[in-house]
mmCIF file as gemmi writes it, N, C-alpha and C atoms, coordinates in Angstrom:
data_model
loop_
_atom_site.group_PDB
_atom_site.id
_atom_site.type_symbol
_atom_site.label_atom_id
_atom_site.label_alt_id
_atom_site.label_comp_id
_atom_site.label_asym_id
_atom_site.label_entity_id
_atom_site.label_seq_id
_atom_site.pdbx_PDB_ins_code
_atom_site.Cartn_x
_atom_site.Cartn_y
_atom_site.Cartn_z
_atom_site.occupancy
_atom_site.B_iso_or_equiv
_atom_site.pdbx_formal_charge
_atom_site.auth_seq_id
_atom_site.auth_asym_id
_atom_site.pdbx_PDB_model_num
ATOM 1 N N . MET Axp A 1 ? 4.666 25.96 -16.121 1 0 ? 1 A 1
ATOM 2 C CA . MET Axp A 1 ? 5.71 25.283 -15.379 1 0 ? 1 A 1
ATOM 3 C C . MET Axp A 1 ? 5.357 23.804 -15.259 1 0 ? 1 A 1
ATOM 4 N N . ASP Axp A 2 ? 6.195 22.957 -15.773 1 0 ? 2 A 1
ATOM 5 C CA . ASP Axp A 2 ? 5.966 21.515 -15.749 1 0 ? 2 A 1
ATOM 6 C C . ASP Axp A 2 ? 6.739 20.907 -14.589 1 0 ? 2 A 1
ATOM 7 N N . LEU Axp A 3 ? 6.006 20.303 -13.653 1 0 ? 3 A 1
ATOM 8 C CA . LEU Axp A 3 ? 6.661 19.666 -12.516 1 0 ? 3 A 1
ATOM 9 C C . LEU Axp A 3 ? 7.261 18.316 -12.906 1 0 ? 3 A 1
ATOM 10 N N . GLY Axp A 4 ? 6.613 17.618 -13.84 1 0 ? 4 A 1
ATOM 11 C CA . GLY Axp A 4 ? 7.119 16.343 -14.331 1 0 ? 4 A 1
ATOM 12 C C . GLY Axp A 4 ? 7.099 15.252 -13.282 1 0 ? 4 A 1
ATOM 13 N N . GLY Axp A 5 ? 7.256 14.035 -13.724 1 0 ? 5 A 1
ATOM 14 C CA . GLY Axp A 5 ? 7.395 12.892 -12.834 1 0 ? 5 A 1
ATOM 15 C C . GLY Axp A 5 ? 6.21 12.642 -11.926 1 0 ? 5 A 1
ATOM 16 N N . LEU Axp A 6 ? 6.503 12.355 -10.68 1 0 ? 6 A 1
ATOM 17 C CA . LEU Axp A 6 ? 5.51 11.943 -9.708 1 0 ? 6 A 1
ATOM 18 C C . LEU Axp A 6 ? 4.497 13.034 -9.396 1 0 ? 6 A 1
ATOM 19 N N . ALA Axp A 7 ? 4.932 14.267 -9.283 1 0 ? 7 A 1
ATOM 20 C CA . ALA Axp A 7 ? 4.036 15.349 -8.885 1 0 ? 7 A 1
ATOM 21 C C . ALA Axp A 7 ? 2.947 15.596 -9.92 1 0 ? 7 A 1
ATOM 22 N N . SER Axp A 8 ? 3.235 15.426 -11.185 1 0 ? 8 A 1
ATOM 23 C CA . SER Axp A 8 ? 2.231 15.681 -12.211 1 0 ? 8 A 1
ATOM 24 C C . SER Axp A 8 ? 1.24 14.535 -12.351 1 0 ? 8 A 1
ATOM 25 N N . SER Axp A 9 ? 1.564 13.34 -11.86 1 0 ? 9 A 1
ATOM 26 C CA . SER Axp A 9 ? 0.672 12.202 -12.016 1 0 ? 9 A 1
ATOM 27 C C . SER Axp A 9 ? -0.19 11.945 -10.786 1 0 ? 9 A 1
ATOM 28 N N . MET Axp A 10 ? 0.016 12.698 -9.706 1 0 ? 10 A 1
ATOM 29 C CA . MET Axp A 10 ? -0.755 12.491 -8.485 1 0 ? 10 A 1
ATOM 30 C C . MET Axp A 10 ? -2.093 13.215 -8.574 1 0 ? 10 A 1
ATOM 31 N N . THR Axp A 11 ? -3.165 12.483 -8.319 1 0 ? 11 A 1
ATOM 32 C CA . THR Axp A 11 ? -4.495 13.078 -8.243 1 0 ? 11 A 1
ATOM 33 C C . THR Axp A 11 ? -4.99 12.942 -6.811 1 0 ? 11 A 1
ATOM 34 N N . ALA Axp A 12 ? -6.117 13.552 -6.525 1 0 ? 12 A 1
ATOM 35 C CA . ALA Axp A 12 ? -6.683 13.45 -5.185 1 0 ? 12 A 1
ATOM 36 C C . ALA Axp A 12 ? -7.015 12 -4.844 1 0 ? 12 A 1
ATOM 37 N N . TRP Axp A 13 ? -7.534 11.257 -5.822 1 0 ? 13 A 1
ATOM 38 C CA . TRP Axp A 13 ? -7.89 9.855 -5.569 1 0 ? 13 A 1
ATOM 39 C C . TRP Axp A 13 ? -6.641 9 -5.347 1 0 ? 13 A 1
ATOM 40 N N . ASN Axp A 14 ? -5.551 9.319 -6.036 1 0 ? 14 A 1
ATOM 41 C CA . ASN Axp A 14 ? -4.291 8.613 -5.795 1 0 ? 14 A 1
ATOM 42 C C . ASN Axp A 14 ? -3.815 8.825 -4.372 1 0 ? 14 A 1
ATOM 43 N N . ILE Axp A 15 ? -3.899 10.051 -3.911 1 0 ? 15 A 1
ATOM 44 C CA . ILE Axp A 15 ? -3.432 10.374 -2.566 1 0 ? 15 A 1
ATOM 45 C C . ILE Axp A 15 ? -4.312 9.697 -1.517 1 0 ? 15 A 1
ATOM 46 N N . ILE Axp A 16 ? -5.63 9.736 -1.71 1 0 ? 16 A 1
ATOM 47 C CA . ILE Axp A 16 ? -6.544 9.099 -0.762 1 0 ? 16 A 1
ATOM 48 C C . ILE Axp A 16 ? -6.31 7.589 -0.727 1 0 ? 16 A 1
ATOM 49 N N . GLY Axp A 17 ? -6.205 6.956 -1.891 1 0 ? 17 A 1
ATOM 50 C CA . GLY Axp A 17 ? -5.94 5.519 -1.945 1 0 ? 17 A 1
ATOM 51 C C . GLY Axp A 17 ? -4.613 5.165 -1.318 1 0 ? 17 A 1
ATOM 52 N N . SER Axp A 18 ? -3.614 5.985 -1.577 1 0 ? 18 A 1
ATOM 53 C CA . SER Axp A 18 ? -2.299 5.748 -1.003 1 0 ? 18 A 1
ATOM 54 C C . SER Axp A 18 ? -2.335 5.837 0.516 1 0 ? 18 A 1
ATOM 55 N N . LEU Axp A 19 ? -3.05 6.815 1.048 1 0 ? 19 A 1
ATOM 56 C CA . LEU Axp A 19 ? -3.159 6.953 2.505 1 0 ? 19 A 1
ATOM 57 C C . LEU Axp A 19 ? -3.891 5.773 3.134 1 0 ? 19 A 1
ATOM 58 N N . ILE Axp A 20 ? -4.956 5.323 2.492 1 0 ? 20 A 1
ATOM 59 C CA . ILE Axp A 20 ? -5.732 4.195 3.031 1 0 ? 20 A 1
ATOM 60 C C . ILE Axp A 20 ? -4.888 2.93 3.053 1 0 ? 20 A 1
ATOM 61 N N . PHE Axp A 21 ? -4.302 2.582 1.911 1 0 ? 21 A 1
ATOM 62 C CA . PHE Axp A 21 ? -3.541 1.339 1.849 1 0 ? 21 A 1
ATOM 63 C C . PHE Axp A 21 ? -2.236 1.414 2.633 1 0 ? 21 A 1
ATOM 64 N N . SER Axp A 22 ? -1.629 2.579 2.705 1 0 ? 22 A 1
ATOM 65 C CA . SER Axp A 22 ? -0.43 2.722 3.528 1 0 ? 22 A 1
ATOM 66 C C . SER Axp A 22 ? -0.76 2.583 5.007 1 0 ? 22 A 1
ATOM 67 N N . GLY Axp A 23 ? -1.922 3.092 5.409 1 0 ? 23 A 1
ATOM 68 C CA . GLY Axp A 23 ? -2.361 2.93 6.796 1 0 ? 23 A 1
ATOM 69 C C . GLY Axp A 23 ? -2.599 1.474 7.146 1 0 ? 23 A 1
ATOM 70 N N . ILE Axp A 24 ? -3.243 0.745 6.251 1 0 ? 24 A 1
ATOM 71 C CA . ILE Axp A 24 ? -3.448 -0.69 6.462 1 0 ? 24 A 1
ATOM 72 C C . ILE Axp A 24 ? -2.099 -1.398 6.538 1 0 ? 24 A 1
ATOM 73 N N . GLY Axp A 25 ? -1.179 -1.019 5.667 1 0 ? 25 A 1
ATOM 74 C CA . GLY Axp A 25 ? 0.148 -1.622 5.662 1 0 ? 25 A 1
ATOM 75 C C . GLY Axp A 25 ? 0.925 -1.346 6.931 1 0 ? 25 A 1
ATOM 76 N N . PHE Axp A 26 ? 0.803 -0.124 7.459 1 0 ? 26 A 1
ATOM 77 C CA . PHE Axp A 26 ? 1.509 0.222 8.685 1 0 ? 26 A 1
ATOM 78 C C . PHE Axp A 26 ? 1 -0.612 9.858 1 0 ? 26 A 1
ATOM 79 N N . VAL Axp A 27 ? -0.323 -0.743 9.961 1 0 ? 27 A 1
ATOM 80 C CA . VAL Axp A 27 ? -0.902 -1.55 11.039 1 0 ? 27 A 1
ATOM 81 C C . VAL Axp A 27 ? -0.478 -3.006 10.894 1 0 ? 27 A 1
ATOM 82 N N . ALA Axp A 28 ? -0.496 -3.534 9.67 1 0 ? 28 A 1
ATOM 83 C CA . ALA Axp A 28 ? -0.084 -4.921 9.443 1 0 ? 28 A 1
ATOM 84 C C . ALA Axp A 28 ? 1.391 -5.12 9.778 1 0 ? 28 A 1
ATOM 85 N N . PHE Axp A 29 ? 2.226 -4.162 9.398 1 0 ? 29 A 1
ATOM 86 C CA . PHE Axp A 29 ? 3.658 -4.264 9.679 1 0 ? 29 A 1
ATOM 87 C C . PHE Axp A 29 ? 3.92 -4.277 11.186 1 0 ? 29 A 1
ATOM 88 N N . MET Axp A 30 ? 3.264 -3.365 11.896 1 0 ? 30 A 1
ATOM 89 C CA . MET Axp A 30 ? 3.464 -3.303 13.348 1 0 ? 30 A 1
ATOM 90 C C . MET Axp A 30 ? 2.923 -4.553 14.043 1 0 ? 30 A 1
ATOM 91 N N . HIS Axp A 31 ? 1.798 -5.074 13.561 1 0 ? 31 A 1
ATOM 92 C CA . HIS Axp A 31 ? 1.234 -6.298 14.128 1 0 ? 31 A 1
ATOM 93 C C . HIS Axp A 31 ? 2.183 -7.477 13.902 1 0 ? 31 A 1
ATOM 94 N N . GLY Axp A 32 ? 2.728 -7.575 12.689 1 0 ? 32 A 1
ATOM 95 C CA . GLY Axp A 32 ? 3.673 -8.641 12.388 1 0 ? 32 A 1
ATOM 96 C C . GLY Axp A 32 ? 4.95 -8.518 13.201 1 0 ? 32 A 1
ATOM 97 N N . LYS Axp A 33 ? 5.414 -7.306 13.398 1 0 ? 33 A 1
ATOM 98 C CA . LYS Axp A 33 ? 6.627 -7.079 14.191 1 0 ? 33 A 1
ATOM 99 C C . LYS Axp A 33 ? 6.393 -7.454 15.654 1 0 ? 33 A 1
ATOM 100 N N . LYS Axp A 34 ? 5.226 -7.087 16.181 1 0 ? 34 A 1
ATOM 101 C CA . LYS Axp A 34 ? 4.907 -7.378 17.579 1 0 ? 34 A 1
ATOM 102 C C . LYS Axp A 34 ? 4.823 -8.884 17.838 1 0 ? 34 A 1
ATOM 103 N N . HIS Axp A 35 ? 4.28 -9.623 16.868 1 0 ? 35 A 1
ATOM 104 C CA . HIS Axp A 35 ? 4.091 -11.06 17.042 1 0 ? 35 A 1
ATOM 105 C C . HIS Axp A 35 ? 5.194 -11.895 16.393 1 0 ? 35 A 1
ATOM 106 N N . GLY Axp A 36 ? 6.192 -11.247 15.812 1 0 ? 36 A 1
ATOM 107 C CA . GLY Axp A 36 ? 7.322 -11.959 15.22 1 0 ? 36 A 1
ATOM 108 C C . GLY Axp A 36 ? 6.958 -12.772 13.995 1 0 ? 36 A 1
ATOM 109 N N . ARG Axp A 37 ? 6.039 -12.271 13.184 1 0 ? 37 A 1
ATOM 110 C CA . ARG Axp A 37 ? 5.62 -12.982 11.975 1 0 ? 37 A 1
ATOM 111 C C . ARG Axp A 37 ? 6.09 -12.221 10.74 1 0 ? 37 A 1
ATOM 112 N N . PHE Axp A 38 ? 6.704 -12.957 9.83 1 0 ? 38 A 1
ATOM 113 C CA . PHE Axp A 38 ? 7.292 -12.336 8.652 1 0 ? 38 A 1
ATOM 114 C C . PHE Axp A 38 ? 6.247 -11.958 7.598 1 0 ? 38 A 1
ATOM 115 N N . GLN Axp A 39 ? 5.232 -12.804 7.371 1 0 ? 39 A 1
ATOM 116 C CA . GLN Axp A 39 ? 4.264 -12.538 6.297 1 0 ? 39 A 1
ATOM 117 C C . GLN Axp A 39 ? 3.544 -11.202 6.476 1 0 ? 39 A 1
ATOM 118 N N . PRO Axp A 40 ? 2.958 -10.899 7.653 1 0 ? 40 A 1
ATOM 119 C CA . PRO Axp A 40 ? 2.312 -9.586 7.782 1 0 ? 40 A 1
ATOM 120 C C . PRO Axp A 40 ? 3.288 -8.421 7.654 1 0 ? 40 A 1
ATOM 121 N N . MET Axp A 41 ? 4.524 -8.621 8.112 1 0 ? 41 A 1
ATOM 122 C CA . MET Axp A 41 ? 5.518 -7.556 7.979 1 0 ? 41 A 1
ATOM 123 C C . MET Axp A 41 ? 5.842 -7.293 6.513 1 0 ? 41 A 1
ATOM 124 N N . ALA Axp A 42 ? 6.03 -8.353 5.738 1 0 ? 42 A 1
ATOM 125 C CA . ALA Axp A 42 ? 6.379 -8.196 4.324 1 0 ? 42 A 1
ATOM 126 C C . ALA Axp A 42 ? 5.225 -7.595 3.529 1 0 ? 42 A 1
ATOM 127 N N . ILE Axp A 43 ? 4.014 -8.092 3.755 1 0 ? 43 A 1
ATOM 128 C CA . ILE Axp A 43 ? 2.856 -7.565 3.032 1 0 ? 43 A 1
ATOM 129 C C . ILE Axp A 43 ? 2.58 -6.125 3.466 1 0 ? 43 A 1
ATOM 130 N N . GLY Axp A 44 ? 2.724 -5.839 4.756 1 0 ? 44 A 1
ATOM 131 C CA . GLY Axp A 44 ? 2.546 -4.475 5.243 1 0 ? 44 A 1
ATOM 132 C C . GLY Axp A 44 ? 3.559 -3.528 4.634 1 0 ? 44 A 1
ATOM 133 N N . GLY Axp A 45 ? 4.806 -3.969 4.532 1 0 ? 45 A 1
ATOM 134 C CA . GLY Axp A 45 ? 5.832 -3.147 3.892 1 0 ? 45 A 1
ATOM 135 C C . GLY Axp A 45 ? 5.519 -2.889 2.425 1 0 ? 45 A 1
ATOM 136 N N . ALA Axp A 46 ? 5.036 -3.925 1.748 1 0 ? 46 A 1
ATOM 137 C CA . ALA Axp A 46 ? 4.658 -3.761 0.341 1 0 ? 46 A 1
ATOM 138 C C . ALA Axp A 46 ? 3.483 -2.791 0.2 1 0 ? 46 A 1
ATOM 139 N N . LEU Axp A 47 ? 2.504 -2.878 1.111 1 0 ? 47 A 1
ATOM 140 C CA . LEU Axp A 47 ? 1.363 -1.961 1.074 1 0 ? 47 A 1
ATOM 141 C C . LEU Axp A 47 ? 1.79 -0.513 1.309 1 0 ? 47 A 1
ATOM 142 N N . MET Axp A 48 ? 2.796 -0.317 2.138 1 0 ? 48 A 1
ATOM 143 C CA . MET Axp A 48 ? 3.251 1.049 2.411 1 0 ? 48 A 1
ATOM 144 C C . MET Axp A 48 ? 4.043 1.647 1.254 1 0 ? 48 A 1
ATOM 145 N N . VAL Axp A 49 ? 4.662 0.815 0.419 1 0 ? 49 A 1
ATOM 146 C CA . VAL Axp A 49 ? 5.599 1.321 -0.589 1 0 ? 49 A 1
ATOM 147 C C . VAL Axp A 49 ? 5.061 1.289 -2.018 1 0 ? 49 A 1
ATOM 148 N N . TYR Axp A 50 ? 4.196 0.337 -2.353 1 0 ? 50 A 1
ATOM 149 C CA . TYR Axp A 50 ? 3.855 0.119 -3.757 1 0 ? 50 A 1
ATOM 150 C C . TYR Axp A 50 ? 3.217 1.321 -4.436 1 0 ? 50 A 1
ATOM 151 N N . SER Axp A 51 ? 2.486 2.137 -3.707 1 0 ? 51 A 1
ATOM 152 C CA . SER Axp A 51 ? 1.77 3.254 -4.343 1 0 ? 51 A 1
ATOM 153 C C . SER Axp A 51 ? 2.71 4.325 -4.902 1 0 ? 51 A 1
ATOM 154 N N . TYR Axp A 52 ? 3.958 4.319 -4.496 1 0 ? 52 A 1
ATOM 155 C CA . TYR Axp A 52 ? 4.933 5.256 -5.056 1 0 ? 52 A 1
ATOM 156 C C . TYR Axp A 52 ? 5.299 4.901 -6.495 1 0 ? 52 A 1
ATOM 157 N N . PHE Axp A 53 ? 5.068 3.652 -6.886 1 0 ? 53 A 1
ATOM 158 C CA . PHE Axp A 53 ? 5.495 3.187 -8.195 1 0 ? 53 A 1
ATOM 159 C C . PHE Axp A 53 ? 4.357 3.051 -9.196 1 0 ? 53 A 1
ATOM 160 N N . ILE Axp A 54 ? 3.107 3.192 -8.755 1 0 ? 54 A 1
ATOM 161 C CA . ILE Axp A 54 ? 1.954 3.04 -9.633 1 0 ? 54 A 1
ATOM 162 C C . ILE Axp A 54 ? 1.193 4.359 -9.661 1 0 ? 54 A 1
ATOM 163 N N . SER Axp A 55 ? 1.054 4.952 -10.848 1 0 ? 55 A 1
ATOM 164 C CA . SER Axp A 55 ? 0.363 6.234 -10.944 1 0 ? 55 A 1
ATOM 165 C C . SER Axp A 55 ? -1.088 6.087 -11.395 1 0 ? 55 A 1
ATOM 166 N N . ASN Axp A 56 ? -1.459 4.964 -11.996 1 0 ? 56 A 1
ATOM 167 C CA . ASN Axp A 56 ? -2.826 4.733 -12.434 1 0 ? 56 A 1
ATOM 168 C C . ASN Axp A 56 ? -3.685 4.396 -11.211 1 0 ? 56 A 1
ATOM 169 N N . THR Axp A 57 ? -4.731 5.16 -10.972 1 0 ? 57 A 1
ATOM 170 C CA . THR Axp A 57 ? -5.541 5.003 -9.768 1 0 ? 57 A 1
ATOM 171 C C . THR Axp A 57 ? -6.23 3.645 -9.712 1 0 ? 57 A 1
ATOM 172 N N . ALA Axp A 58 ? -6.805 3.202 -10.825 1 0 ? 58 A 1
ATOM 173 C CA . ALA Axp A 58 ? -7.507 1.913 -10.843 1 0 ? 58 A 1
ATOM 174 C C . ALA Axp A 58 ? -6.539 0.764 -10.571 1 0 ? 58 A 1
ATOM 175 N N . LEU Axp A 59 ? -5.38 0.803 -11.181 1 0 ? 59 A 1
ATOM 176 C CA . LEU Axp A 59 ? -4.378 -0.239 -10.959 1 0 ? 59 A 1
ATOM 177 C C . LEU Axp A 59 ? -3.86 -0.204 -9.531 1 0 ? 59 A 1
ATOM 178 N N . MET Axp A 60 ? -3.701 0.993 -8.99 1 0 ? 60 A 1
ATOM 179 C CA . MET Axp A 60 ? -3.244 1.124 -7.613 1 0 ? 60 A 1
ATOM 180 C C . MET Axp A 60 ? -4.258 0.506 -6.65 1 0 ? 60 A 1
ATOM 181 N N . CYS Axp A 61 ? -5.541 0.741 -6.892 1 0 ? 61 A 1
ATOM 182 C CA . CYS Axp A 61 ? -6.577 0.156 -6.031 1 0 ? 61 A 1
ATOM 183 C C . CYS Axp A 61 ? -6.642 -1.358 -6.194 1 0 ? 61 A 1
ATOM 184 N N . LEU Axp A 62 ? -6.451 -1.855 -7.395 1 0 ? 62 A 1
ATOM 185 C CA . LEU Axp A 62 ? -6.45 -3.3 -7.624 1 0 ? 62 A 1
ATOM 186 C C . LEU Axp A 62 ? -5.29 -3.976 -6.901 1 0 ? 62 A 1
ATOM 187 N N . VAL Axp A 63 ? -4.111 -3.414 -7.01 1 0 ? 63 A 1
ATOM 188 C CA . VAL Axp A 63 ? -2.941 -3.981 -6.339 1 0 ? 63 A 1
ATOM 189 C C . VAL Axp A 63 ? -3.118 -3.895 -4.825 1 0 ? 63 A 1
ATOM 190 N N . GLY Axp A 64 ? -3.635 -2.784 -4.34 1 0 ? 64 A 1
ATOM 191 C CA . GLY Axp A 64 ? -3.881 -2.631 -2.905 1 0 ? 64 A 1
ATOM 192 C C . GLY Axp A 64 ? -4.889 -3.637 -2.398 1 0 ? 64 A 1
ATOM 193 N N . ALA Axp A 65 ? -5.947 -3.865 -3.162 1 0 ? 65 A 1
ATOM 194 C CA . ALA Axp A 65 ? -6.956 -4.848 -2.772 1 0 ? 65 A 1
ATOM 195 C C . ALA Axp A 65 ? -6.37 -6.255 -2.779 1 0 ? 65 A 1
ATOM 196 N N . ALA Axp A 66 ? -5.527 -6.559 -3.751 1 0 ? 66 A 1
ATOM 197 C CA . ALA Axp A 66 ? -4.896 -7.876 -3.817 1 0 ? 66 A 1
ATOM 198 C C . ALA Axp A 66 ? -3.946 -8.094 -2.636 1 0 ? 66 A 1
ATOM 199 N N . LEU Axp A 67 ? -3.167 -7.073 -2.302 1 0 ? 67 A 1
ATOM 200 C CA . LEU Axp A 67 ? -2.258 -7.203 -1.158 1 0 ? 67 A 1
ATOM 201 C C . LEU Axp A 67 ? -3.032 -7.299 0.154 1 0 ? 67 A 1
ATOM 202 N N . THR Axp A 68 ? -4.132 -6.566 0.26 1 0 ? 68 A 1
ATOM 203 C CA . THR Axp A 68 ? -4.955 -6.655 1.462 1 0 ? 68 A 1
ATOM 204 C C . THR Axp A 68 ? -5.604 -8.029 1.56 1 0 ? 68 A 1
ATOM 205 N N . ALA Axp A 69 ? -6.028 -8.599 0.429 1 0 ? 69 A 1
ATOM 206 C CA . ALA Axp A 69 ? -6.578 -9.954 0.424 1 0 ? 69 A 1
ATOM 207 C C . ALA Axp A 69 ? -5.507 -10.975 0.825 1 0 ? 69 A 1
ATOM 208 N N . ALA Axp A 70 ? -4.284 -10.758 0.366 1 0 ? 70 A 1
ATOM 209 C CA . ALA Axp A 70 ? -3.187 -11.65 0.767 1 0 ? 70 A 1
ATOM 210 C C . ALA Axp A 70 ? -2.927 -11.534 2.259 1 0 ? 70 A 1
ATOM 211 N N . LEU Axp A 71 ? -3.049 -10.347 2.782 1 0 ? 71 A 1
ATOM 212 C CA . LEU Axp A 71 ? -2.892 -10.144 4.223 1 0 ? 71 A 1
ATOM 213 C C . LEU Axp A 71 ? -3.98 -10.892 4.979 1 0 ? 71 A 1
ATOM 214 N N . TYR Axp A 72 ? -5.197 -10.86 4.493 1 0 ? 72 A 1
ATOM 215 C CA . TYR Axp A 72 ? -6.307 -11.591 5.111 1 0 ? 72 A 1
ATOM 216 C C . TYR Axp A 72 ? -6.073 -13.099 5.01 1 0 ? 72 A 1
ATOM 217 N N . TYR Axp A 73 ? -5.564 -13.557 3.872 1 0 ? 73 A 1
ATOM 218 C CA . TYR Axp A 73 ? -5.311 -14.988 3.663 1 0 ? 73 A 1
ATOM 219 C C . TYR Axp A 73 ? -4.225 -15.511 4.598 1 0 ? 73 A 1
ATOM 220 N N . TYR Axp A 74 ? -3.187 -14.73 4.859 1 0 ? 74 A 1
ATOM 221 C CA . TYR Axp A 74 ? -2.065 -15.165 5.681 1 0 ? 74 A 1
ATOM 222 C C . TYR Axp A 74 ? -2.215 -14.801 7.163 1 0 ? 74 A 1
ATOM 223 N N . ARG Axp A 75 ? -3.449 -14.521 7.602 1 0 ? 75 A 1
ATOM 224 C CA . ARG Axp A 75 ? -3.659 -14.225 9.026 1 0 ? 75 A 1
ATOM 225 C C . ARG Axp A 75 ? -3.542 -15.505 9.84 1 0 ? 75 A 1
ATOM 226 N N . ASP Axp A 76 ? -3.517 -15.371 11.146 1 0 ? 76 A 1
ATOM 227 C CA . ASP Axp A 76 ? -3.401 -16.532 12.03 1 0 ? 76 A 1
ATOM 228 C C . ASP Axp A 76 ? -4.635 -17.376 12.034 1 0 ? 76 A 1
């Protein structure tokens, strides 16, 4: 039985990476919303969503690290 699509490309490391970066994104989004800042909200939203579109684990971690670095760069 072939599940195809997203379900067949998910590995344990993809799920763990997705949970870590989505958690960071959620905290950043809520922090930006609380303080009325657009940059943390936008980067947090991107961190929560991007892992749905990238199935390669190494690329997903690279993009997550880059977005997290951008979040660090745009802090107060």
